[in-house]
N, C-alpha and C positions, 0 to 999 in steps of 0.2 A: 727536234729529240729530246733537247732538254725538258721543253714543256709537257711533252707527252710522259715523262718520268716521274717530273713535278705531281702530275695530275693521277698517275697510276699509285703514288705513295700515297696521297691525301685519300684515294677510294681504299687503301687497304687497312688505312688507320680507321677510316668509316665503319668500314667491314667489322673490324676488330673491337671497337666501340659498341657496336650493335649486339655482337655476338655476347658480349659481356655483359650489354643491359638486358637481354632476353635469359641467360644462364645468371641467376643472382646467389647460388650458391647456397650457405644455410646463413650467410650474413647479410645485413642493411646497416649499411654505414651512413653516419650524419651527410646531410644533403644528396642521399640518393634516395630513391624512390622504388616503389614496387606498382607496376599498374597492368591491366588487361588479363594476357594469360600468363603473366610471370609470376615465381614461384621462388620461395624459399626451401631448401631441401635440406633436410638433417645430412649429418655425416655419411651414415649407411642408406640412407633412402628412404628409411621407416617413415617418415612424418612429413609432410607438404605442407606449407601455410601459403594460401594463397585466396581468391575470389572465386569460389565454387557455389553451385546451387545444391540445395537439399535434396532436390529430384531433377532430373534433366528436363527442360524446357516449361520450368516456373516462371523463368524470368525474373527472379529474385535471387541477388548475389549477396553472399555474407564472406567478408574476412574473417578466416577458419582455417582450422589446424585439420588434416585428414591422414587416417591411417593407411597407408599403403598397400599394406600386405595382409590386411583382412578383407572377407570377402566383401564386396559393395563400397570398398573403401570410406568408411562411416566417417562422418565428423567427430571429433574428439572435445573441439572448444571453437566457441565462436564468439566473435568481439562484440560485434554489431546484432545481437541475438533477436532485439524487439524493433530493429529498424533496418531493412533490408535495404540494398543499394539497388538501383533500376537496372544497372548494367556494368560488365566489369570492366568495357574498353575506356569510359570516363572514370574510373575509380583509381585513386593514387592512395599508397600508403607511403608515408615519409617520415623521418625525424627531421622535425621544423630545425628553423635556425634557434630558437628559443628553447631547444633540448627536449621537447614533448614530442610523443609519438600520436599521429595525427592521420586520420582517415576521412577523404574528401570524396564527393561525388559531383564532378563540377566544381562551382563555388562553393558549395554547400558541405557544412562538416557533419559527417555523420557519427563518428565515433573517435576520441582521443584519449591521452593519459598525461594527465598536468603532473610533471615532476618538479621537486624542489630543487633537483641536481641536474645539472646539464647531460642529456644522454648523447653518444656518442655513436652508439651502435644497437643492432637489435641482431638476436642470433639465436636459431632453433635448433635445441640440441635434439640427440637423438632418441631421448627418453619424451619427446613431444611437448618439452617446456619452453616457452617462447621467453627467453630474458633479455632484459633492457641493460645495458652497461655506460657507467660515465668512464672518464677519460682515464681513470686509475683502474680500470677493468672490474670494478665493483657492481654487484647485482643491484639495480634502484627498483627493480619492477621485474616482475616474472606471472607469468599465466597461470603457474601451478597455485598461487597465491590468491586467484580468481577464478576456481574451476565454473562450469557450466553443467550440464548434466553427467559428465563423465570425471571417474576417479582414475585417475592414472597411477601407476606406482612410482612412487617419489613426490607424490602431492599430498597436501595436509589439507583435513579439515579441521574445525577447532571453533572454540568459543572466546572471544576478547572480554572479560568481565571489565574492563575499564571503559570501555566504548558501548557495551551492551550488543555488540554485535556479532553474527554467526557467519563463519565461512563454510558453506553449505553447496550442495548439488539441488539443481531444482531443474525437473524434468521438463521436456520440451511440449509446446502446446499441441503439436501432433508429428507424426512423420516428418511433414515437408514444412512445419513451423517449428523454427526452433526459440520462438519468444518464450519467456517463462510460462510453464505449465502449473497444474494444479497438486502437483507431488513434489515433496521437498525431504531430503535427510540431512541432520544437523547434529552438531554434539551440542548438549544439555550445560549449563553451568554446573549442574551438579554429576559430571563427565560422564553422562549416559549417551547412547547414540539413541536417537527418535527418528521415524518416517512421520510425516505432517501430509494431511490431506487438505486444501484449501487453509494453510497456517495454523489452524487451530485444532482441527482434528486429529490427535495423535493415535495412528493405526498399529505401530509397533513401537515398543519400546524396551532397550534391550536390558539384562541384568547388570547389577552394578557390583557383584561379588567376585567378579572374573578376573583373573591376571595374564599377564603375559598377553601370548596370541591370543586368549581367549578373556579378553580384558570383557568384551560385550556379550559374552556368552552365547555367539554365531554360533551355529549349525555346522560340524565339520567340513560338509560339502562346499560352503559357501567362502571356506578360506584355505582350499586346498590350492598348494604351490603360493598362497600369499603368506604375509606376516602383516599384523598390525603392532606399530610400534608408538606408545602412548606416551607422551611427554605431558606433565600438569606443572605449572606456575603458579606464581603468587595471583597474578593478573591475567592469565590465560590458560586454556587447556588445547592440546592440540593430538589429531590422530594421523599418522602416515600409513600409507599402502605401500609395502614392499611386495617384490617378486621373490620367493626363495627356491623353486625347483631348478634343477640346472639339467642341461640338454649336453649330452658328449656328443661331438660330430669330429672323428679321428682323433686328431691333438688338441682340436680347440674345444671350448665350451659356451654355451650360452643360457640367458635366463629362461624359462618360460614366461611368457609375455601374458599376463591376465589383468584385465580391469573391471572396475565395477560401473553399471550405466543405471541411471536412475530413469525408468521407463514411464513413458508418458502415457501407454494406453491401461497399466493394472497398477500401478504405484509400486512395481517392485525393483529392489536392487539386485540386478541382475550380474553374473560374470560373464564375461567374453572373452574366450581364450583363444591364443592366437594357433591353435593347432586343432585337429578333429577331422577335418576333408582335406584332401589332396589340392595342393594349392594354396590353402589359406586357412584363415580361421572361420567360426562360424556364431551367430546368433543362437540358437538352441541350443545352450546349456542348459539342464534343468534345476540347475541350484541359484537359489534365489531367496531374498530375504523381502518379506516374512514368507515361510515358505508353506504356511498354512494359509488356507482362505480366511478374507475379513469380510465379516458381515454387516459392517453398517453401525450406526446409532442404534443403541438399544438391542443389538441383535446377540445371539449366542450360537457361538458355533459347537456344532455337536462333535462326538469322536469319530463321526463317517464324513466329516467336513461338509455336513450340510448346515443351512442357516435356518434357527427357529427365531420368532422374537420373544424375548421376556413376556411373563407372566403381565397383563395389563396394558400392552401395547400391541399394535396392529400394523402390517407390513404394507409398507407406503405404495402407493400405484405409480411411484416416480422415483425408482430405485437408484441409487446414486451410484455414481462410475467406480466405487470401491465396493458395490455389492448390494444386498440389502437393505434397507434401510427400513425402521420401525417406528410409529408415532405412538403419543397416547391415546388409550381410548377413552380417558376420561381426564382432563386439564387439572393440574394442581395449584396451590396457593402461587402468586407473583410477587414482585416486590414494588407492583404499582399499585397495592392496594386491594387485589382481588382474594378472596379468603375463601379457600375450601377445606373441609373437616377431610384431615387426611391419616395415613397410616402407613405401616410397612408390610411388605413381603419379602420373606427370605428365600434366597435361591442358595442353594447349597451345591459342593463337589466343581465348584468352578476355579477359573483363574480371574483374579479380581481384575476389573478395568484397568486402564492405564492412569499414571498420573494424580494418585490420592493425595489428600493433604491430611497430613497429621496433625489432629487437634489434642490438645491436653487436658486430661480430665485429672481429677483429684484422686489420691491413694485409695482404694474401695469404691470409686465411683462406679467403675465397669462398665458393663453394657447399658445400663439404665441411661447414665450419665451420658454417654455417646450418644445414643438415643436420642436424649433431649437436645443435646446440643444439634443434631440435623435438623429435629422437629422445629428449632427455632430460628433456623435460617433459612432465608424464603430462596437463598440460591443452591442449597443443599437438595441433591438427587437421590444420593444412596450413602449407608453408612457400614462399616466393618468392625467390629472389635475382637483381637486375637488373643485375649486373657491379659495383655498388658497395655497395648496402645489403641489409641481411637482414630479411625482413618476416615475421612469423608469426602465424597466426590461433589464437586458443583459441575453444573451443566451437564451435556450430553454424555453419556457413558459410552467408550469405545474399547475394544481389544477383548470382550468376554469371551472364554471359552469353558468349555468343559473340562474337569481336570479331576478326577476321581483320585489320583495320588495324594493331589494336596487337600482338597475337601475344605477350599475356603468357602466362608458363610459372606453374602451378603444383602444386605437389607434394602430394598429398593422402594423408595418414597412414591404412594399412589393417592390417589383419593379414597376415601373411606366407600365410596359406590363402588368403586374398582375391584377392592378387595375380594379374594375367595372366600365365599359363606364357611360356617364352622358347621359341623355334623348335625347339630340339633335344629339349626336354622334351616340346614336344607333340609331335613326331615320335614319340617313344618312347613315348608315351600312347597315340598312335592304333594303333600296332602291339600292344600290350597288349590294348586294347579288341579289336581285329579277333578276336583268336586267344583269349585266356580268357572273354571275356563269354559267345560261344555254349557254350562248354564249362561253363559256369557255371550257364546257364539249364537244360540239359540235366541236371545231376547234382541242382542244387538242387529241380526241379521236386518230385521225390519228396518232399522233406522240407516242401514249404512248408503241407500240410494238416497235418503236425504241428504245427510251430511256431505256426501260426495263432491256435488257440484257448489255446495258454500264453502267448503276446506278449498277446492281448487281456487274460486273466484277470491278466496281471502288471501292466499299464498301469492296469487298473482299481484294483487293489490300491494302486497307487503313486501316486496322482492326488494332486495337490497340494490340502489341503484349504483352505476359505477362499473367500470372494467375490473377484470381478476389482475390485480398487480401481479402476481407468482407467475403467471404462465404471459407476461405481456413482453413482447419483443420491441424494446425502443427503436431497434435498427430498421425494423420493416413496419412497424406501427405509428411511429410518432405523428404520423400526418392523418391518424384515422379522425374522421368526423360523425361517427355513430351516435344515433341522438340518445342521450343521458350520459354519452362517454367524454365529451368536451363541455367545459363552459360555454355560454354564451350570452350574449348582450353585456359582454366585459371588453368588447374590442380585442379579443385574442382567442386561438383556439389551441388548446391545451385539453389531453388526456385527464379524465376525473376517474380516481378509482374507489373501489368500494372499502369501508371502514374494515370490514372482516378481513380482506386481503393483502391490506397494509397492514392490521395487526398480527396476521400470521407471517410476513417477510421479516419483522423483527423480532419472531419467537416471543407475540404477547408483549412487545417494548421491554425484553428482557434487560435487566441492568447490565449483564455482559457485552449488549450491544449497545449501550450508550456512548456516545462517542464524547458529549462535553454538553455545557449547557451557557446559553447568553441571555440577551436582554428579551428574544422573542420567545423562549423556552429549551426544551431539551433535545437534542438531536442524536438519530439513533442511524445504526448500521442496520440495513436489510441485503438480503439475499432473494434472487429470483430463481425459479426453478432452474432456467438455463445457465446457472453459476454468476449472472451478472450481478454486482454488487452495488448499492444504492445508499443513498445517505437521504434521510427523512428528519424535516424538521417542525416540531410538533410544539403548536402554539398553545402556551402555558394561562391554565386560569389566571394567574397571580400576575402575569406578565404585565409590562408597563404599556407593551403595543398589543392592538388590538386587529380587527378583523379591515380596518382603513389598511394598517401598514400591510398585512396580507395579502391585500386585494392589491394593494400598490405595488408589491415586489412580483406576484403573478404579471398582470400588465406589462410592466417596464421590462421585466428580464425576456418575457415570452417571445418579446421584438426583437431582441438582440442576440445576434449570432457573432461571435469574436473567440479567437482561440484563447484571449487573454480574460474571458469571464465565465464563469460557473455558468454550467446550462441546467435549465432547469426541465425535469422530466415529465410532472404532472404535480395533482393533487388533491385531495381528499376532502371535502366540506360534508360533515356529519352534523348533525343537531349540535351535538356537544363537542365536536373536534373540529379543528383545522391544520390541515398537514401539507408542507412541502415536499416534494420529492426531487432530489439533485442528482446528478453524479457524484460519484464516489469519489474520494481525494484520499488516496492512501496516504499520505504523506501530512495530513490535516492541515493545519494554517501556520503561518511563519512566524506566529511567537512561540509555539512551540519549541521552535528551533533557535531563535533569535535571544530571547533573553534568560539569561541563568541557567541553560540547560546543559545537561553534557551534549547534548545534540549539536551543541554551539560550531563544534570543529568541524561538522559536515557541511557546513556552509564556509567552502573557499570561496574565492575571491573571484573564480569563474562563475562560480554558482550564485554569487550575490548579484553580481553585476547583470546577469541575467535575469533574475528575479526582478532588480530595478527598472530596466529596459524593457521588461514585460508588463509590467505595472503601467509605465509610461505608455507603450502601445494600447494597455485597452483604455485606459482615462482618454487618450487622443479619440480613440474610437467615438466614446460617449460624447465627447464634447463637440466633435466635429464630424463623423461621418456615418452616426446613427441614422435610423429614420427621423429621431426626433433629439434634442438637445437635452441630455442628460445630466445632473448635477447628481452626484453620489451622496455626499454631505457627511457620511460615516468611513470614512477610508482610513484604516489603521491595519496594525500587524495579522490583527486575529480575524481579519475579513479577506486577508488573501491567503488563498487556500492554495496546496502544492499539490501535484499530480506526482505519477511515479518517478517521472524525471526531473522533480522540482523546478517545473516550469509553473508560474504563477498564476492565478485565476483571481479576480475580483470577485468578492461574493458579497451576499446581505443589501438587496435594495429595498428594504424595509422604509429607509427614510430618504429615499431619491426622490427627486422633483425633477418636471420637463420644464423647460423654458420655451415658450411658445415663438414663433415666429423670427422676428429679428432680434428680440429682447435679449440683453447682455447678463441681467441681473434681476433680481425679484425681492420682494420683503415679506418677512415674515414675523408676527407677535409669539410666535413659539419657535423658540430656539431650540433645536435639537442634534445631537452629534455626541463626541466622545472626550473626554476630558482630556487635554492636552495638544489634540489635534483641530480644535475649531477655530477658525481664523478670525483674526480681532476684528475686524469689520461685521463678523457674522454675529459674534458674542456679543458685542455692545450695541449695533444699531439695528440688525435682524436682516442686516443686507447679506444675499449669497448670490454667488455667479461662481463660473469656472473656475475664479480665481482662487477661490474658497477651496475646490478640490486640488489646485496648486498647491495651497500653504500645507493642507494635510498630507500632500505627498511628498513636500519636501523635509517636512517632520521625519516621515515614514523613511528618505534616503539617508538622513542623518543618521537614525536607528538601525537601519542596514548596515553603514559604515562602522558604526562605533560599536556596535551589538548591545547598547546601552537604551533604556526606556526613556522617553521624553519626562515621565513624571518621576523619575527616581534623583532628582536634583534638589529637594527641599532643603536637605539640612548642609547643603555646599554654597559657595558664594556665588554661583549662578541659579536662577531661577528655573532654567530649563534648560535641554538639550542645545535648542538651536543659540542661546543666550553662552552657554559651554563652548560651542563649537564657533562662534562669532570672537570669544576672547582670544583663543588659540589662533583663529585668522590672522587678525589683526595684530598679533604679535608676532606673527611669523612661523609659528608651532601647529601648524593644522594639521601634519602629519599623525600628530599625537593622539588624532580622534581616531584613529584607525584600529580596528580590532587586531588584537594582535594572534586571535584564535585563528584567523581567515587565513594565516601564512601569509608570505611576503607578496606584497604588490609595489609596484614602481611608484615615486613619489608623485610623479606627474600625473599618472591616473588616480590616484587617490585623492590628489588637489583639486582634479576636475569635478570628481562626483562632488566634493564638499563645496565647492564654487556652485555648483548647479543646485544644491539642497539650500544653501543660504540664500541664491537667488528667488528659490521658491517661498520662504519664509519671510521676505521682506514686508515691513508693516502695512504699507502702501500697496493695495492690490493693484494699482497700474502697475507699480514698479517691476511686478512679478510677470516671468515669461508665461506665454501660453502653450499648451501641451506639446504643439507642433513644433516650438523652438526650442523645449527641452528635450523631443526625441532627436533634434537635429545637433545638440549640444551635447547630447550621451554618445551619438556616434561617429562626431567628427574629433579627431584627436589632432587635427592642425589649427582649426580656428580659435583664436584667440576668444576667450569669455569676459563678458564686463565684470567688472569688481561690484560684488553686493553691497547693500546698504544695512544699516543695522536692523536686524529684526525686530520683531513685535515680543519682548517678553513679560508684558502683563497677561497673558492670556491663560496662564496657570493657575491665576489665583481667582478667576472669574466667577469660577462656579462653586458655591457652597457646598459643603460637604452633604449638607442633608438632601441634596438632591440626586447624590451620586448612587448609584446601585452596585456593588460589587461582585464580580464574577466569582464563580468556583476557582480553585486553584487546579492548574492544569488544564483549562478548558480549550479543545482543539479547534472545536467547530464554532463560528458565530458564535466567539466569546465577545466580552464586554470591554476586555481591557481596562478595567476598573470604571466604566459609566459606557452603559450602552444606550441610554435616553435620557436626557436631560432639559428641563423648563428653566430657562433664565430670562429674568424679566429684565427687559433695556431700560436705561435711564432716560 
């Protein structure tokens, strides 16, 4: 009996513990976890945090917060919005022993919050805010500071002037896909609220003269039951949404719950009230911002809410999701040397486009000087003068609508041939048409048949070769091999596009789309009709590199498929142009974040170590696992591109070489590479091997750890960064190399990475590890590493200044890091 009683007691304890684990309440404590169908539920049950599908049966789960009392229980916040979980049963949310909030599916980490203070608990509050507390019950993180597409009462939007970052709402891609979509609402540094489409097109801009609850000049319907509290500080400005209307029920009262949601269908910021039908709220509230229709680029919204194009523009056959979009009937001058005779057409009784630029003119200069300023700027598309100030617009014009009350005038730049005719010119033209046209019809009739066949043959023979880039779908068509669309006889199969479609994708290589410039030439951002963004590298006529490097890059990179190598999508070969087309990397290159930038603090240690490990994996693939053994020969921070999740991708294979068969090294009389990254045996003897890339990788590791450029030690006791690191290492002060802007890092981890970097930059290539050993050393925290030998110091002074090519400041793509291509004569 005693044994039976003991067994019964144990069973009761197990049942109680199982019950506690399935009823998590509103708090998740440290060393506890949430998994499967478990949920945190706020105090009164209004909100729940758990693993939910956006639509039942999709098989994609998200750690998200849902509103239980609105119809359909909509998700108001999503943690892993662009990385869905494959199932809920294997998913775990926990506060780890290191104090970070982490989301796993099996062994894979899907989302986490790195905290500088040890977290003790996470609590879902009744207002829908998930807060993380430390041991002293202080809030160290909250979901209200990281909204997704829903603006809940109590949450804030704003702009941090110190970091240059905006806390904003971004729409979902679709009803079932919560990953970031095309529409966003944010607060500008000028304390205005703007709605954006595709990051740049502002289709609504609030007034700035309002105050209090009408700070942004919103429509009264939108703010019914809501209040906006505006806080402006020296380094930041924030806007908090608050409920104001009270419902009385007996002796108790409660606030009317209203939230604002950024819609993915039409880019409107809509109200979602908590009442309106029996048993819950509805999504069908007519109040929305903007409340008028939006007509797209160069579109004019009429008083009857219909859209027309401005004079000199034609409606696009492919309207964008925001409404009708218009394009120029005749192109104007650009900043790439194309010159067109231009003039201005006046449009009156309108509201000006969004985001004008104020231009200073002399007293008395007036409209003429304002007009001249726009005429002289290749970026200017329109100007206006209000009697005292000159306003100028650059790029496409958005948000124009008829407004008789204000009667503002806008002067739109057009090609002279597209300007409206004057009266006398029109009369003369009418006479010419009336007399000449009938005669021409009679005379030319006999020649039409003769010229018809010749013209068709000529057009057929002169049709521009290549695919249309604008309408190309890379996900579906990347393997297409139609005649004329792929380059042949060059040992690869790659789409080739017409120059006209490439030019159209970049808006005629507009300076606004220029991402940077390196030794190869300028790099531009392009956009296809389906919204996909691409990067285009254009071979410059002045480039030290030529068609050999162009061909080399296509042949090599077209054969390579790895997550840490940039993907080439196609090319364009025109009689006077050579253009490479790549996947677009929104965060551009590593050197933009790493060296002397305000963005340097965005590279925390978790991000830096992930970048180092990703580069190592990419090099390992090139050296050992690709179809041919490839030596990159130009590995540097500017050739490491970063995707939207800050994952690294190695780019620029113009200088890369293949080692055939069992060869481990090769010799060249033409040494090429980048100042500060060239291995000593390569610079002095022309010998390159996989160990040459290992040396460059070691320099890059030390740069990532220290946040300092290898070439920035000329006026110090150390000739180079490896020399500086070595001096700190042998004196037992290695941790002093670590960049303080990256936050705290365990000394053992920091020393391990420094040790690996120093092993890679040893003078004798035989002493350097290969990339498989490097990957192993980086991933293992237990195995002891061999001590490094003295690195090569002399390589920084081997290249004469006459051979260097300095890159432009702030170059984000394929930049040269002060030398993109050098010739060094060996002794």
